[in-house]
N, C-alpha and C positions, 0 to 999 in steps of 0.2 A: 140827224135823228130821224129814225123811221117809225112807222106806226107801232110796231111791236115794242120798241124801246119806250115810246111815250106811254103806251098802255101799261107796261110793266112799272113805270114810274108812278102812274096813278094808282096801281094796285098796291105798291109799297106804302104810299101815303094813306090809303084806305085801311091797310092792316095796322099802321101806327095809330090812326084814329080810333080804331076799335079797342086797342090796348090802352091808349092814353086817355081817351074820352068816354069809353064804353059805348060808343055809337059809330056808325059808319060815316065816312066823309060826306056822303049824300045827306045823311041826317043832320050833320053839322051845319051844312049850307041851308038846308030846308028849315031847320028849327030855330035859327038865331038871327037877330038883326045883323045887317051887313057889317057893322063895326065889330061885333063880337065874333062873327065868322072870320073876319079879317085876322083878328088876334090869333084865333085857333089855327088858321092856315099858316100864318107867318111862323108860329111856333113849331108846327109840324116840319116846315122847311128847315128851321133851325135844328130840329132834332136830327134830321137826316145828315146835316153837316157835322153835327157833334157826335154822331153814333159810334164811330170807332174809338173815340176817346173818353167814353163815359159809361157808367154803369146805371141801369134803371133801378128805381126804388119806388115801391108803392108809398103814396102819401096818406097820412092818417085822415086828412080831409082834403077835398079837391082844392086846387090852387084858386085863390081869389082872382087872379089875373086872367087865366085861361080856362079854369075849371077842369084842368088835367088831373087825372088820378095817379099819375106817375111823374116823378122827377128824374132827371138824368145828372148824376153826380160826376163831375169832371175827374178823370183818373189821369193824373199827370204822368204816371209811369208809361202809359200807353203810347206816349209820343216818341218814346225810344224803342218801342217793340219792333222785332224784325218784320220787314215788309210793310210797315205802316206807311212809309213814304211813297208806296206804289198805289195807295188807295186814292180814289178821286177826291175824297174829302180832304186828305192831306194836301194834294196838289192844288185844290181850290183855295184852301186856307193860306197856303204858302203864297199863291198869287195875290191874295188880298193883303197879306203881310208885306209883300214887296212893293206895294203901292207907296208912293213918296210920303203921303201923310201918315202912313202906319209904320214904315220901316224907320222913319226918324223918331218915332215915339217908342217903339218896342224893339228890344235887342234880340228877340227870338220869337219864333212862331208860338211857342208855349206862352210867352208873356202876353201875346195878343189873345190867346185862348183864355188865359186867366182873367183878362179884362173883360172879355165877352161873358164868360162864366155861365150865364143862363142860356137856355135854348133861344129866347128871343134876342139875347145879345149876339149870338152867332148869326141870327138872321139880320140883325141890325148892320153888322159889318158887311154882310153880303149885299144888303140893299143899298148901302152907301157906295159900294163899288159899281153898282148898276146906275146910280143916279146921274152921272155925267152922260150916260148914253140914253137912258129911257127918258130922263127929264131935260137934259141939256142938248140933245140932238134933235132938231125939229123934224127931220125926216123919219127917224125912228119913232118918235112920239106920234107923228101923224099916221104911220103905218099901224101902230098898235090901236089907235082910236078907230081907224078904218076897219081893222080886223074884228074888233069887239062890236062895233056898230053893225057890220054885215052879219056877224054871227047871230046877234039878237034879232036882227030883221028877218033872218032865216028861221027864227023860232026858238033859238037857244035861250033857256031860262035857268039861271043858276040854281034856283030853288027846286028844279026838277032835273037836277044834274045827273049825268052819267058820263063815263069817259068816252063812250062811243059817240054821244051827242056832241061832246066838246071837240072831238076830231072832226065830225061832220060840220061843225060850226066854224071850222078854220083854225082850231086850237093847235093842231100839229103843224100846220103851215106857219102860224105865227111863231111857234116854238123854234122851228127850223130857221126862220128868218132871224130871230134873236141870237141864236147860236153863231150864225155867220157874222153878225154885226157887233156883238158884244164879246170882247176877248175872254172875260172871266167865265163865260158860259161854255167856252171850249174845254174847260177843266171839269165843269160840274157834271154830276150824274143826272140820270133821267128823272129821279123824283124831284130834284130841285127845279129842273127846267119845266116839268109838267106842273109842279106846284106854283111856280111863278106865272105861268100862263093862266092857270085857274084863278089865281089871285087878281090878275089884271082884268079877267072877265067878271070877277065878283065885285070889285070896288072901282074899277076904271083907272086909267093912267093918271088922271089929275088928282084923284084922292091918294093914290100911291105916292106921287111926288110931293104932295102936301105933307103926308105923314113922314116921309124921309127927311124933308127939310125941317119940320118942327122937331123931330127927334134929334137931328144934328145940332140945331140951335139950342135946344134945352141942355144938351151935353156940354156945349161950349160955355154955357153960363152956370 
């Protein structure tokens, strides 16, 4: 991943934030507590994964979970559309589906998408694919913590966020490192990678891993 791709990914997330939350990505991070900003960021990443398979719809009232003004209705027919299997979203979800815990549960990629259903469900499957690397590999976890700590020590403040500042704070370097060391990110598009880096800078790796574990545990029960 290069700087142009990283910045383009951030720009796409910002445009989605403007349409879905009626405010910029910067305003999302500046105006919300970390836990709520995390929810909105996670959902935006989920939207980018779901985008080719869904139709946006204005909501009569904002979502109680994320305060989004739009929902994304899954369109199952799009899974069979010509060329859909060449999109990075399809390839990413296909890689997630082929993981042992998923392919033993779902007989098709569409079945997995039906189970994910909501934007945050798409993010949830993606996050659990990251878990064994970000949370289970001590070297990767240590590198993330080091990058975030060095970025903050250099003056990066999530509540005064800009894409250029995130690059200067080591965000691009961290994103490139994660792409090399986490196989699923080799399929993912720039908005997902940039969004993941921003999420890690926003909440930290420990909070991310705690959330993924709690979510997985609650689903098992």
